C-alpha positions in Angstrom: 89.4 120.0 115.4 91.8 117.6 116.7 94.9 116.9 114.7 96.1 113.3 113.5 98.8 112.2 115.9 101.6 109.9 114.6 103.8 108.4 117.6 107.3 107.1 116.0 109.7 104.7 118.5 113.0 103.7 117.7 114.9 100.9 119.9 118.4 100.7 118.4 120.7 97.6 119.9 123.2 96.8 117.6 122.6 96.5 113.9 119.2 96.1 115.2 116.1 98.6 115.7 112.4 98.5 116.3 110.7 100.8 114.6 106.2 101.5 115.3 104.8 103.5 112.9 101.3 104.3 114.2 98.6 106.8 113.6 96.7 106.9 116.5 93.4 109.0 116.4 92.7 110.6 113.2 89.4 112.7 113.4 90.8 114.7 110.7 89.8 112.7 107.6 91.0 115.4 104.9 94.7 114.3 106.8 94.9 110.5 105.1 92.7 111.3 101.9 94.7 109.7 98.5 94.0 109.7 95.0 91.8 107.0 93.5 94.6 106.3 91.1 97.3 105.9 93.9 95.4 103.0 95.3 93.7 101.6 92.0 94.3 100.3 88.2 92.2 100.6 85.6 91.5 97.7 83.9 91.5 98.9 80.7 95.1 97.8 80.0 96.9 94.8 79.1 100.6 93.4 81.3 102.9 91.2 80.5 106.2 90.1 82.0 109.2 89.6 79.8 112.9 88.1 79.6 115.5 87.2 77.5 119.0 85.4 77.8 122.5 87.5 77.3 125.4 88.9 77.1 127.3 91.6 79.2 130.9 92.5 77.7 133.4 95.3 77.9 134.0 93.9 81.5 137.4 94.7 83.5 138.3 91.0 84.4 135.3 90.3 86.6 133.0 88.4 84.2 132.2 84.6 84.1 134.9 82.2 84.5 136.0 79.6 81.8 134.0 76.8 83.9 130.7 79.1 82.6 130.4 76.5 79.7 126.9 78.6 78.5 129.3 81.7 78.4 132.1 80.0 76.2 129.0 78.2 74.2 127.2 81.8 73.6 129.9 83.6 72.7 130.9 81.2 70.4 127.8 80.9 68.8 127.9 84.7 68.2 131.3 84.9 66.7 129.9 81.7 64.2 126.6 84.2 63.2 129.5 87.4 62.5 131.8 85.0 60.6 134.6 84.1 62.6 134.8 80.7 64.2 136.5 80.4 66.8 137.6 76.7 68.9 135.3 77.6 72.3 138.4 75.8 74.2 140.8 78.9 73.3 138.0 81.6 74.3 138.4 83.6 77.6 135.3 84.9 79.0 136.5 87.1 81.9 135.7 89.7 80.2 131.7 88.6 79.6 128.9 87.6 82.0 125.5 85.8 80.7 122.5 87.7 82.2 118.5 86.7 82.6 116.9 90.1 81.3 114.1 90.7 82.4 111.1 93.7 81.4 107.5 94.6 82.6 105.5 95.4 79.5 102.5 97.3 79.2 99.3 98.0 76.5 100.2 101.5 76.7 103.8 101.0 76.0 103.2 101.4 71.8 105.5 99.8 69.0 108.6 101.6 68.9 108.5 103.2 72.9 111.2 102.1 75.5 110.9 100.3 78.6 113.4 99.9 81.4 115.3 96.1 81.8 117.0 94.5 84.5 120.1 92.5 84.1 121.2 89.5 86.6 124.2 87.5 86.4 123.5 83.6 85.8 127.2 82.4 85.6 130.3 83.1 88.7 131.0 86.5 87.1 132.0 89.0 90.2 130.9 92.3 89.1 128.5 93.6 85.8 130.2 96.7 86.4 130.9 99.4 83.4 129.5 96.4 80.8 127.5 97.0 77.7 124.3 94.4 77.5 124.3 92.9 73.7 121.5 92.8 71.5 118.8 90.6 73.6 115.6 89.7 72.4 112.7 89.5 74.7 109.9 87.0 74.9 106.9 86.5 77.1 105.0 83.9 78.5 103.8 82.3 75.1 106.9 82.7 73.4 106.3 86.4 71.2 109.1 88.0 71.0 107.6 91.6 72.4 111.2 93.8 73.0 114.7 93.9 72.3 117.1 95.2 74.4 120.9 96.8 74.6 123.0 99.4 76.3 125.2 100.2 79.2 124.5 98.5 82.2 123.7 100.6 85.6 124.9 98.7 88.6 124.7 101.5 91.1 127.7 100.2 93.1 131.2 99.1 92.9 133.4 96.2 93.2 137.4 96.8 93.8 140.1 93.9 94.1 143.4 94.3 95.1 144.4 90.9 95.8 142.9 87.7 96.6 142.2 88.9 100.5 141.8 92.7 99.8 138.2 93.6 98.1 136.1 96.9 98.6 132.2 96.4 97.7 129.6 98.9 97.9 126.1 97.7 96.8 125.6 94.5 95.4 127.2 94.6 92.0 125.4 91.3 90.3 121.9 92.7 89.1 121.7 96.4 87.1 119.4 97.6 84.9 119.2 99.6 81.4 117.2 102.7 81.4 115.0 102.3 78.5 116.6 99.5 77.5 114.4 97.6 75.6 112.5 99.2 72.2 109.3 97.8 72.2 108.6 95.9 68.5 105.5 93.9 68.7 103.2 95.5 71.5 100.7 94.1 73.9 97.3 94.6 72.4 94.9 96.2 74.6 91.7 94.9 76.2 88.4 95.5 74.6 86.0 97.3 76.5 83.0 99.3 76.4 82.6 103.0 75.7 80.2 103.1 78.0 81.6 101.3 81.3 84.9 100.2 82.7 86.4 99.3 86.0 89.1 99.9 88.7 90.8 97.4 90.3 91.9 98.0 93.9 95.5 97.0 94.8 94.4 96.5 98.4 91.4 94.7 98.4 88.9 96.3 100.8 85.0 96.4 100.9 84.9 99.6 102.7 87.5 101.2 100.6 85.2 99.7 97.7 82.4 101.0 98.4 83.7 105.0 99.5 85.1 104.4 95.8 82.0 104.0 94.6 80.0 107.0 96.7 83.0 109.7 96.2 82.4 109.0 92.4 78.6 109.2 92.9 79.1 112.5 94.6 80.9 113.9 91.8 78.5 112.5 88.8 75.6 111.3 89.4 74.8 107.6 90.5 77.2 106.3 87.8 79.2 103.7 89.8 78.7 100.6 92.4 81.4 98.1 94.0 81.2 95.0 92.8 83.0 93.8 95.3 85.8 94.5 97.7 88.4 94.3 95.0 86.3 96.0 92.3 84.2 99.2 91.4 81.8 99.5 88.0 81.8 102.8 86.5 79.7 103.8 83.7 80.2 106.6 81.5 77.6 109.2 81.3 76.3 109.7 77.7 77.3 112.8 77.2 81.1 111.9 78.2 81.0 109.0 76.1 82.9 110.7 72.8 86.2 109.6 73.3 88.2 112.1 73.7 85.7 113.8 76.9 86.0 110.2 78.1 89.7 110.0 78.7 89.1 113.2 80.4 86.5 111.3 82.5 88.6 108.3 83.4 91.2 111.0 84.6 89.0 113.2 86.5 88.2 110.4 88.4 91.7 109.6 88.6 92.2 112.2 90.7 89.3 112.4 93.3 90.2 111.6 96.9 89.4 108.9 99.5 90.0 107.6 102.7 91.2 104.4 102.5 90.4 101.8 105.2 92.8 98.6 106.2 92.9 95.8 107.5 94.8 96.3 111.2 97.9 94.0 110.6 101.4 93.8 112.9 104.4 93.3 110.1 107.6 91.4 111.6 110.6 91.1 110.0 112.4 88.7 112.2 115.6 89.4 110.3 116.5 92.9 110.6 114.4 93.5 114.1 111.9 95.7 112.6 107.9 95.8 113.5 105.3 98.2 111.7 102.0 98.7 112.7 98.8 100.2 111.6 96.7 102.6 113.4 93.9 100.1 114.1 95.8 98.1 115.7 94.6 97.3 119.6 95.3 95.1 122.3 93.0 93.9 125.3 93.3 93.7 128.6 96.4 91.7 129.8 99.6 91.4 132.0 102.6 91.2 130.4 105.9 89.7 131.9 109.2 89.2 130.3 112.6 88.5 131.9 115.7 86.7 130.0 118.7 84.0 130.5 122.4 85.0 129.9 124.6 82.2 129.7 128.5 83.0 129.4 131.2 80.5 128.7 134.4 81.6 129.3 137.8 79.3 128.3 141.3 79.9 129.4 144.0 77.8 127.3 146.5 76.5 130.3 149.6 75.7 129.1 151.7 72.9 130.5 155.9 73.3 130.0 158.4 70.5 130.1 161.2 70.4 132.3 164.5 71.8 129.9 165.9 69.3 128.1 163.3 66.1 129.0 161.0 64.0 126.6 157.9 65.8 127.6 155.7 67.6 125.3 153.9 71.1 125.5 149.9 70.3 126.5 147.7 72.8 126.1 144.4 72.5 128.0 141.3 74.5 128.3 139.5 75.7 131.7 136.1 76.5 131.4 133.9 79.1 133.2 130.1 78.6 132.9 127.6 81.3 134.4 124.4 81.9 134.2 122.4 85.2 134.7 118.7 84.9 135.5 117.1 88.8 134.8 114.3 89.4 136.8 110.8 89.2 134.8 109.3 92.8 134.4 105.9 93.2 134.5 103.3 95.2 132.5 100.2 95.8 132.9 97.0 96.4 130.7 93.9 97.0 132.3 92.1 98.6 129.5 91.8 98.2 125.8 94.6 100.3 124.6 96.9 100.8 120.8 99.7 99.4 120.4 101.5 102.5 120.9 101.0 102.1 124.7 102.3 98.8 124.3 105.8 100.1 123.0 106.2 103.0 125.3 105.9 100.5 128.4 108.3 98.1 126.4 110.5 100.9 125.6 110.8 102.2 129.3 111.7 98.3 131.2 114.6 98.5 128.5 113.1 95.6 126.4 115.0 95.1 123.0 113.6 94.5 119.9 114.2 90.4 119.4 112.7 90.6 123.6 109.5 93.0 121.7 109.1 90.5 118.8 108.8 87.6 120.9 106.0 89.7 123.1 104.1 90.6 119.9 103.9 86.9 118.9 102.9 85.8 122.7 100.6 88.6 122.4 98.9 86.6 119.1 98.7 83.8 120.8 96.9 85.0 123.7 94.0 86.8 121.7 95.2 90.0 122.8 96.3 91.6 119.8 93.8 92.1 117.9 95.2 91.9 114.1 96.8 90.3 111.7 100.4 88.9 112.3 102.7 89.0 109.5 105.9 87.3 110.2 108.4 87.9 107.0 
């Protein structure tokens, strides 16, 4: 048996790194099997995004400034609803921050259940650390209130300011979460479904993967499923399992079946971080690669001219600039046969190519038609 080989290349340059993850040859298909439930969604649920506007209180002077009018107005309106009349001009909101509250609701979340919420500052607050979200209604796209959120905010970091010029910040402090912070008050209705059939929706549509899923289910339960397209598999429920208790177990068992998904050859490049991630099916046609760099170095030296003592002259500062250009010889790599991307990465690492060089080379390979994959630039 030939074991799966995975190769990892890391080229650190300052804060940059090129990371290429490749599964080169994988004859042992058992190593790549995944459960159907991990690559598919069962089309027997409804989902909705919820949003609401609320206030976070209890901040240690890190809230919105007085110039944030909607925070001041929201606070005075809340006080009036509690029977207190407050002059908005005399309200200081440094311990209060206005936030947008978001959550995702599923038809599986029933009345009285709880879901996590995310809070994001919309004013000029400097941190949400230590705050508490006040009762906030959450609505769906139609405007119907589906849940009510409230609770202590967790930001997973801190923001400490000693004075105007000295501050220590750990992680991002203007977005936080309230675990189980929203109580469902108006659950979503589950979509109408038949007792005789249900559908599987692939998260990454692919005809080969859809066919393999249907084939795997048929091996286990007989001719009960078939792929409608690259993103949907229809599953027929056997008559002996149509009762609701057996039907639930049947769906559960199908989710636990394992298949080997097939993925499109793709190279993803993040130019901001200098990261490259490539799949196992990425190959490169025969090609010659030549790459060199030109470095321009500009040095400026100040020259100070002092006048004679007790004279009427002035001190003059001029700059002496020197420009040098270093033209590096191009390194040439010859690939006389179709190879996997790992072979190219290994060759480029040996000649000392930097992450930015490798990204430029991969982009040029795509333009030359030698890179047999989809190229995604983030």
